[in-house]
C-alpha positions as CSV (number, residue, x, y, z in Angstrom):
1,M,111.3,86.0,101.7
2,K,112.8,84.6,104.5
3,G,112.7,85.7,108.0
4,M,116.0,86.6,108.6
5,K,115.7,88.4,111.6
6,G,115.9,86.7,115.0
7,M,118.9,85.7,113.2
8,K,120.9,88.4,111.9
9,R,120.2,89.7,108.5
10,I,122.5,90.4,105.8
11,L,120.7,93.7,106.0
12,T,122.3,94.3,109.4
13,G,124.5,96.9,108.1
14,L,121.5,98.9,107.0
15,S,120.7,101.3,109.8
16,I,118.9,103.8,107.7
17,L,115.1,104.1,107.4
18,L,114.0,103.8,103.9
19,V,110.6,105.2,103.0
20,M,109.4,104.9,99.5
21,S,106.5,106.6,98.0
22,S,105.9,104.0,95.4
23,V,107.0,100.8,93.8
24,L,110.6,99.8,93.3
25,A,112.1,98.2,90.2
26,A,111.2,94.6,89.6
27,C,112.7,91.9,91.9
28,G,116.4,91.3,91.8
29,G,118.1,88.1,92.5
30,K,119.8,88.8,95.8
31,S,118.3,88.5,99.2
32,N,119.0,88.7,102.8
33,P,118.5,85.5,104.6
34,G,115.0,84.9,105.5
35,S,113.5,87.8,103.9
36,S,114.4,90.0,101.0
37,N,114.9,89.0,97.4
38,S,116.5,92.3,96.4
39,D,118.7,95.2,97.4
40,P,117.1,97.1,100.3
41,A,118.7,100.3,99.3
42,S,117.1,100.5,95.9
43,T,115.9,103.8,94.5
44,T,112.2,104.5,94.1
45,N,110.0,104.4,91.0
46,N,106.4,105.1,90.3
47,G,104.2,102.0,90.4
48,T,100.8,102.6,89.0
49,A,98.7,100.3,86.9
50,P,97.3,101.4,83.6
51,T,93.6,102.0,83.8
52,T,90.8,101.1,81.4
53,G,88.5,103.9,82.5
54,N,88.4,107.3,84.1
55,S,87.8,106.1,87.7
56,E,90.2,107.2,90.3
57,K,92.9,104.6,91.1
58,I,92.7,102.8,94.4
59,T,95.7,103.5,96.5
60,I,97.1,100.5,98.5
61,N,99.5,101.4,101.3
62,L,102.0,98.7,101.6
63,W,104.4,98.4,104.5
64,S,107.4,96.1,104.7
65,F,110.9,95.8,106.3
66,T,112.7,95.1,103.0
67,D,111.9,96.0,99.4
68,E,111.1,92.4,98.5
69,I,107.3,92.6,98.6
70,P,107.2,96.2,97.2
71,N,109.2,94.9,94.2
72,M,106.6,92.2,93.7
73,T,104.0,95.0,93.0
74,Q,105.7,95.8,89.8
75,K,105.3,92.2,88.6
76,Y,101.7,92.3,89.7
77,L,101.0,95.4,87.7
78,E,102.7,93.9,84.7
79,T,100.5,90.8,84.9
80,H,97.3,92.6,85.8
81,P,97.2,95.5,83.3
82,D,93.5,96.2,84.1
83,A,94.1,96.6,87.8
84,N,92.9,100.0,88.8
85,V,95.4,100.4,91.6
86,E,98.6,102.1,92.7
87,F,100.9,101.1,95.5
88,K,102.3,103.5,98.0
89,T,105.1,101.6,99.7
90,T,106.9,102.2,103.0
91,V,110.1,100.2,103.7
92,I,111.7,100.5,107.1
93,A,114.6,98.1,108.0
94,T,114.3,96.0,111.2
95,T,117.8,97.3,112.1
96,D,117.8,98.6,115.6
97,G,114.2,97.6,116.0
98,A,112.8,100.4,113.9
99,Y,110.1,98.6,111.9
100,Q,107.7,97.4,114.6
101,P,107.3,100.7,116.5
102,A,106.7,102.6,113.3
103,L,104.2,100.0,112.0
104,D,102.4,99.9,115.4
105,Q,102.0,103.6,115.4
106,A,100.7,103.7,111.9
107,L,98.2,101.0,112.6
108,A,97.0,102.7,115.7
109,A,96.7,106.1,114.0
110,G,94.5,104.8,111.2
111,G,93.2,107.0,108.5
112,K,94.0,107.2,104.8
113,D,97.7,106.7,105.4
114,A,97.4,103.6,107.5
115,P,98.9,100.4,106.2
116,D,96.5,98.4,104.0
117,I,98.9,95.5,103.6
118,Y,101.8,94.9,105.9
119,A,104.5,92.3,106.3
120,A,105.8,90.5,109.4
121,E,108.6,88.0,109.6
122,A,109.0,84.9,111.7
123,A,110.9,86.7,114.5
124,F,107.9,88.8,115.4
125,V,104.9,87.7,113.3
126,L,103.0,86.2,116.2
127,K,102.5,89.6,117.7
128,Y,100.5,90.6,114.6
129,T,98.7,87.3,113.9
130,Q,98.0,86.1,117.4
131,G,99.4,88.5,119.9
132,D,99.2,92.1,121.1
133,A,98.6,93.6,117.6
134,S,96.5,90.9,116.1
135,S,93.2,92.9,116.4
136,Y,94.4,95.1,113.5
137,A,94.5,92.1,111.0
138,A,91.6,91.2,108.8
139,S,90.8,87.5,108.5
140,Y,91.5,86.1,105.1
141,A,87.9,84.8,105.0
142,D,86.6,88.4,105.2
143,L,88.8,89.2,102.2
144,G,87.1,86.3,100.3
145,L,90.2,84.0,100.7
146,D,88.8,80.9,102.2
147,D,90.3,77.7,103.7
148,Q,89.5,75.7,100.6
149,M,91.9,77.9,98.6
150,V,94.6,77.2,101.2
151,K,94.0,73.5,100.9
152,D,93.9,73.6,97.1
153,A,97.3,75.4,97.0
154,G,98.9,72.9,99.3
155,I,100.1,75.5,101.7
156,A,102.5,74.2,104.4
157,Q,100.5,73.7,107.6
158,Y,103.1,75.3,109.8
159,S,102.7,78.6,107.9
160,V,98.9,78.4,108.3
161,D,99.2,77.8,112.0
162,I,101.5,80.7,112.5
163,G,99.2,82.9,110.5
164,S,96.1,81.9,112.4
165,K,94.4,83.0,115.7
166,D,91.9,80.5,117.2
167,G,91.6,78.9,113.8
168,V,91.0,82.2,111.9
169,L,93.6,82.8,109.2
170,K,95.1,86.3,109.3
171,G,98.4,85.9,107.4
172,L,100.2,83.8,104.8
173,G,103.6,83.8,103.2
174,Y,104.8,83.3,99.7
175,Q,107.9,81.4,100.6
176,A,108.3,78.3,102.7
177,T,111.2,77.9,105.1
178,G,111.0,74.3,106.1
179,G,114.6,73.2,106.9
180,A,116.8,70.5,105.4
181,F,120.4,69.3,106.1
182,I,122.8,70.7,103.5
183,Y,126.0,68.7,103.2
184,R,129.2,68.3,101.3
185,R,129.1,65.5,98.7
186,S,132.9,64.9,98.8
187,L,133.0,64.6,102.6
188,A,129.9,62.3,102.5
189,K,131.7,59.9,100.1
190,E,134.8,59.7,102.3
191,A,132.9,59.2,105.6
192,F,129.9,57.2,104.4
193,G,130.9,55.8,101.1
194,T,128.2,57.6,99.2
195,D,126.7,61.1,98.7
196,D,123.2,59.8,97.9
197,P,120.6,61.9,99.8
198,A,118.5,58.9,100.5
199,T,121.4,57.2,102.3
200,I,122.8,60.2,104.1
201,K,119.3,60.9,105.5
202,N,119.5,57.6,107.4
203,E,123.1,58.3,108.4
204,I,122.3,61.6,110.2
205,G,118.9,60.7,111.5
206,P,116.2,60.4,112.5
207,G,117.0,61.8,115.9
208,W,120.1,63.3,117.5
209,D,121.7,60.0,118.6
210,K,122.1,59.0,115.0
211,F,123.3,62.5,114.2
212,F,126.1,62.2,116.8
213,D,127.0,58.7,115.5
214,A,127.5,60.4,112.1
215,A,129.6,63.1,113.8
216,A,131.9,60.5,115.3
217,K,132.4,58.9,111.8
218,L,133.1,62.3,110.3
219,K,135.5,63.2,113.1
220,A,137.5,60.0,112.4
221,K,138.1,61.4,108.9
222,G,139.1,64.9,110.3
223,Y,135.8,66.6,109.6
224,G,133.3,68.5,111.8
225,I,129.6,67.8,111.3
226,V,128.5,71.4,111.7
227,S,130.1,74.8,111.9
228,G,128.8,75.8,115.3
229,D,126.1,75.0,117.8
230,G,123.8,77.6,116.2
231,D,123.5,75.4,113.2
232,M,121.6,72.8,115.3
233,W,119.6,75.4,117.3
234,H,117.0,76.2,114.7
235,A,116.3,72.5,114.2
236,I,116.0,72.0,118.0
237,E,114.0,75.2,118.7
238,N,111.4,74.6,116.0
239,S,110.9,70.9,116.8
240,S,110.1,71.4,120.5
241,D,106.7,70.4,121.8
242,K,106.0,73.7,123.4
243,G,107.2,77.3,123.1
244,W,109.0,79.6,125.6
245,I,105.7,80.8,127.1
246,V,103.1,78.5,128.6
247,D,100.2,79.9,130.6
248,G,102.0,83.2,130.8
249,K,105.2,81.7,132.4
250,L,108.6,80.9,131.0
251,H,108.7,77.3,130.0
252,I,111.9,75.5,129.0
253,D,110.8,72.6,126.8
254,P,112.9,69.5,127.5
255,K,114.0,69.4,123.8
256,R,115.3,73.0,124.2
257,E,116.9,72.3,127.5
258,E,118.7,69.3,125.9
259,F,120.4,71.9,123.6
260,L,122.8,72.6,126.6
261,D,124.0,69.0,126.5
262,L,124.1,68.6,122.7
263,S,126.0,71.9,122.4
264,K,128.5,70.7,125.0
265,K,128.9,67.4,123.2
266,L,129.7,69.2,120.0
267,K,132.3,71.3,121.7
268,D,133.9,68.7,123.9
269,N,134.4,66.3,121.0
270,G,135.6,68.8,118.5
271,Y,132.6,68.0,116.3
272,H,132.4,71.7,115.1
273,N,134.6,74.7,114.6
274,D,132.7,76.5,117.4
275,T,131.7,79.4,115.2
276,Q,128.7,81.7,115.6
277,D,126.2,82.1,112.8
278,W,126.4,85.3,110.7
279,T,130.2,85.7,111.3
280,E,133.1,85.4,109.0
281,A,134.2,82.2,110.5
282,W,130.8,80.7,109.8
283,Y,131.0,81.8,106.1
284,A,134.5,80.4,105.9
285,D,133.2,76.9,106.7
286,M,130.8,77.2,103.7
287,S,133.9,77.6,101.4
288,G,135.9,74.9,103.2
289,S,138.5,77.3,104.5
290,G,137.8,76.9,108.2
291,A,139.8,75.2,111.0
292,Q,138.6,71.8,109.8
293,P,136.3,70.9,106.8
294,I,132.7,71.1,107.8
295,F,130.1,68.5,106.6
296,G,126.9,70.5,106.7
297,F,124.5,73.2,107.7
298,F,120.9,73.1,108.7
299,G,118.7,75.5,106.8
300,P,115.8,76.3,104.4
301,A,116.2,77.0,100.7
302,W,117.0,80.6,101.4
303,L,120.2,79.7,103.2
304,I,121.4,77.9,100.1
305,N,120.3,80.5,97.6
306,Y,120.9,83.8,99.4
307,V,123.7,83.0,101.9
308,M,125.7,80.0,100.8
309,N,125.6,80.9,97.2
310,G,127.8,83.9,97.8
311,Q,130.1,82.1,100.2
312,V,130.8,78.6,98.9
313,K,133.5,79.6,96.3
314,D,135.4,76.4,95.4
315,T,132.9,74.1,97.0
316,N,130.1,75.2,94.6
317,G,128.5,72.1,93.2
318,D,129.8,69.9,96.0
319,W,126.7,70.2,98.1
320,A,123.4,68.2,98.4
321,V,120.3,68.4,100.5
322,T,118.5,65.7,102.5
323,E,115.9,65.5,105.2
324,P,117.1,66.5,108.6
325,P,117.1,64.5,111.9
326,T,113.9,66.4,112.9
327,G,111.5,68.6,111.1
328,F,111.9,72.4,111.6
329,F,111.5,75.8,109.8
330,W,113.6,78.9,110.0
331,G,112.4,82.3,109.0
332,G,109.7,83.5,106.7
333,T,107.5,86.6,105.9
334,W,103.7,86.8,106.3
335,L,101.3,89.2,104.6
336,L,98.5,90.7,106.6
337,A,95.7,93.1,105.7
338,N,94.3,95.9,107.8
339,N,90.8,95.3,109.1
340,E,89.8,98.7,107.9
341,V,90.0,97.6,104.2
342,T,87.0,95.4,104.7
343,K,84.8,98.5,105.2
344,D,85.3,99.6,101.6
345,D,84.3,97.0,98.9
346,A,86.6,98.4,96.2
347,K,89.6,98.6,98.5
348,K,88.9,95.2,99.9
349,A,88.7,93.6,96.5
350,A,92.0,95.3,95.4
351,V,93.9,94.2,98.5
352,A,92.5,90.7,98.4
353,D,93.5,90.3,94.7
354,F,97.1,91.2,95.4
355,I,97.4,89.0,98.5
356,K,95.8,86.1,96.7
357,W,98.3,86.5,93.8
358,V,101.2,86.5,96.2
359,T,100.1,83.8,98.7
360,L,97.6,81.5,97.0
361,D,97.8,81.7,93.2
362,T,99.2,78.4,91.9
363,S,99.1,79.3,88.2
364,E,102.2,80.0,86.0
365,T,101.4,83.7,86.2
366,G,101.2,83.7,90.0
367,L,104.0,85.2,92.1
368,Q,105.0,81.8,93.6
369,Y,105.6,80.2,90.2
370,Y,107.9,83.0,89.2
371,W,109.6,82.9,92.6
372,A,110.1,79.1,92.6
373,N,111.6,79.1,89.1
374,G,113.6,82.3,89.3
375,T,111.7,84.0,86.5
376,M,110.7,87.3,88.1
377,K,112.6,89.1,85.4
378,E,111.7,88.0,81.9
379,G,114.6,86.5,79.9
380,E,116.8,86.3,83.0
381,Q,117.5,83.3,85.2
382,G,117.1,84.5,88.8
383,T,117.3,82.8,92.1
384,K,115.0,79.9,92.8
385,D,113.4,79.5,96.2
386,S,111.1,77.1,98.1
387,V,107.6,78.5,98.1
388,A,104.5,78.2,100.3
389,S,102.5,76.1,97.8
390,S,103.6,72.5,97.3
391,V,101.4,72.5,94.2
392,V,103.6,75.1,92.7
393,M,106.9,73.3,93.7
394,E,105.7,70.0,92.3
395,K,105.4,71.6,88.8
396,S,108.6,73.8,89.1
397,N,112.2,73.2,88.4
398,G,114.2,73.2,91.6
399,E,117.6,72.2,90.1
400,V,120.4,74.5,91.3
401,P,124.2,74.4,90.4
402,L,125.3,74.8,94.0
403,L,123.7,71.4,94.7
404,G,125.3,69.7,91.7
405,G,122.0,70.0,89.8
406,Q,119.9,68.3,92.5
407,N,116.2,69.3,92.4
408,M,115.9,70.8,95.9
409,F,112.1,70.8,95.8
410,D,112.2,66.9,96.2
411,V,113.5,67.6,99.7
412,F,111.8,70.9,100.6
413,V,108.2,69.8,99.9
414,P,108.4,67.1,102.7
415,A,110.6,69.5,104.8
416,N,107.8,72.1,104.7
417,A,105.2,69.5,105.5
418,N,107.3,68.2,108.5
419,A,107.7,71.7,110.2
420,S,105.6,72.7,113.1
421,G,104.3,76.2,113.7
422,K,102.8,75.6,117.1
423,N,105.8,76.4,119.3
424,L,106.4,80.1,118.6
425,T,105.7,83.0,120.9
426,Q,105.9,86.8,120.2
427,Y,108.9,87.0,122.6
428,D,111.1,84.5,120.7
429,E,113.6,87.0,119.3
430,T,114.6,88.2,122.8
431,I,114.4,84.9,124.6
432,N,116.3,83.0,122.0
433,R,119.2,85.4,122.2
434,L,119.4,85.2,126.0
435,W,119.2,81.4,125.8
436,R,121.9,80.9,123.2
437,D,124.2,83.3,125.1
438,Q,123.9,81.2,128.3
439,V,124.4,77.9,126.4
440,R,127.7,79.3,125.1
441,E,128.6,80.4,128.6
442,Y,128.0,76.8,129.8
443,T,129.9,75.1,126.9
444,A,132.8,77.4,127.3
445,G,133.1,76.3,131.0
446,N,132.3,79.8,132.4
447,K,129.2,78.5,134.2
448,D,127.8,75.2,135.3
449,R,124.6,74.0,133.9
450,A,122.3,75.1,136.7
451,S,123.9,78.5,136.8
452,A,123.4,79.0,133.1
453,I,119.7,78.1,133.4
454,A,119.2,80.3,136.5
455,T,120.9,83.3,134.8
456,F,118.6,82.8,131.7
457,K,115.5,82.8,133.9
458,Q,116.5,85.9,135.7
459,Q,117.3,87.7,132.4
460,V,113.9,86.9,131.0
461,K,112.3,88.2,134.2
462,D,114.4,91.4,134.1
463,Q,113.9,92.1,130.4
464,L,110.4,90.9,129.7
465,D,108.9,90.7,133.2
466,I,108.0,87.1,132.7
467,D,108.3,84.7,135.6
468,S,109.4,81.1,135.3
469,E,107.2,78.1,136.0
C-alpha cells in the first residue's frame, strides 16, 4: 500500500525482523500509512495452490517490508485455483533500515533462494528501478506485460515514471497515492459559507497565495489551516520541477527553497499548531482536540483510511476531500521481478501472472477491484483505497463514512493524474529529513535563513558525500 516510510510508519514500533516461510492469512483492514493493509506481526500459514496435475509446483520467492503483498497471495490462490505455484514469503520491516541491506544481499547472492518478486516503497524505490540496484530488475516487457496494458488500465503516469528507467518499465504499484486536501466540513461552512468541495478547491488554490488567503480567513474564525508545516511539505516536495540531485550535485529547487518562507509564514501568523507529523499532537488535530481547531491535512487516500480513520473520533463524518493547490503524491509500493526469472519460461509465466493480477488487472476479480472496494474478505466490508488503475476506480464505490459519504475517487482520479514522478532521487529519505530539520531550526528562530541552508548543504556532504551546485 502506501509508502509510509520516509515518513514514519505506524510500523515504527516494530523493530523485529519477521521472516515468513509462506503466505499469511488474507488481507486485513488495517494498514500503516503508505504501505501495509494488514498487521505486520501476523502468524504464518501455508500458501500453496491446488494443482490439477502431478507436476512440481513452481516456488515464487516474494520479499516485502510488510505483510501486505504476502497477504495478497492468498487471494490470488483463491481466485486462481489452477495456478501451479506456491509462495515463499520473506517480510523484513524497514525499521532501523533492515530491509534494504537484506534485500540487496539476497539479490546479489542469487540462486534458488533469491527474491523472484520484491517490493520497494516510495522512500527508496528509485534505487531499485533507476539507481544502484536497478540492474537486478526485469523489464515488464520481458515478462510479457507491455505498455499497451499499462495504457488500457489507466495507470497514473507518475507511478509509471517512478517505475521506469530510460523508458523501460521495471516496477508498478497497486495503489495510487496522489494527494488531495482533506478538510473539516463544519469549519469550511463557518469560514467560507459552504463545505462544497468544488468551492473549497477554489478557496485554497490553485497556488500557495490563495492557500494563505484562505489561512487568513480561517485564522479570523480562530482556526488553523494545517496542523504543522509537514502537512505542506509533501505537496511542495512532489510538485517541484527538479529533485535533490541534478548532474550528481545537490540542487535546491526554488519551490523547495520556498518552503523555508512558507513554513515561517505559517508559524509567524499562527496558521498552524506547529506539530510534527506522526506525533500525538498531530493526531490530536485530527480529532479536533489540539490547541486550535485545524481545517485540514494534505494526503492520499491512505491517510484518510489508515491514519485519520483511527484518530478522528468525534469529527468522523465531518470531513471532505478536494483537489489541492498543487498536484503531488505521497508514498506507495512498487512490485519488481528479478531478471533471473526470465531465464525459466515456467517461472517467468508464473511471476508475470501474479504481477499482472496485482498491478494491471482491471476486472472485478483483479486485486485492485477488491482493494478499491474493500472486498478482500468475502462478506466483510474492509477498507477502501485509491488504486493505480483509474479504470478500476471509475467503476468502484469510493464512498466512505469519514468523508460524510463523499465518493473520494471523484477527487483521487484527477489527483493521481496531476502528480509528477520526475523529481525523486534515491537519496530522498535522508535529504528530506535533513532539510525539514533545518527548516524548523529557521522557523524557530534558532538560525537565520542562510545559516539553515548552509548547514543543510554541509550535512548532505558529510552524510552522503554529495557536493552542492
